[in-house]
Residue, then its C-alpha position, 0 to 999 in steps of 0.5 A: x952274897x947279899x940278899x937284895x931287893x928293889x924297893x917298891x912304892x908299897x914299901x915306901x908308903x908303909x914305912x911313911x905311914x908307920x913313922x907318922x903313926x909312931x910320931x903321933x903316938x909320942x911316948x904313949x901306948x895306943x890306949x893312952x897310958x904312958x910308955x915305960x922308960x924301956x918302951x920309950x927307948x924302943x919307940x925312939x929306936x923304931x923311929x930312927x930306923x923308920x927315918x932311915x928307911x924313908x931315905x930310900x927311894x922306889x926302885x933302889x936296890x937294897x941289902x935286906x940284911x943291913x937295909x942299906x942301898x946297894x949302888x950299881x957302880x961299886x967297882x973301885x979297882x983298876x982304871 
């Protein structure tokens, strides 16, 4: 059984703020020093994840393990 949660406005706001901060920092640390190539790759993964989270909407139910929406009408069998 999937662990499910309904998305809250707080979560949406938090994800948006975190994404904006990562985009503003670019390829630099908070102290202004450049990131290593591994740090840049990690930053790109975090940005991609946050962009995916930003497609979720308040009130949507998601699977907490995959962070994918769970749609109410998933019955594909029968007529």
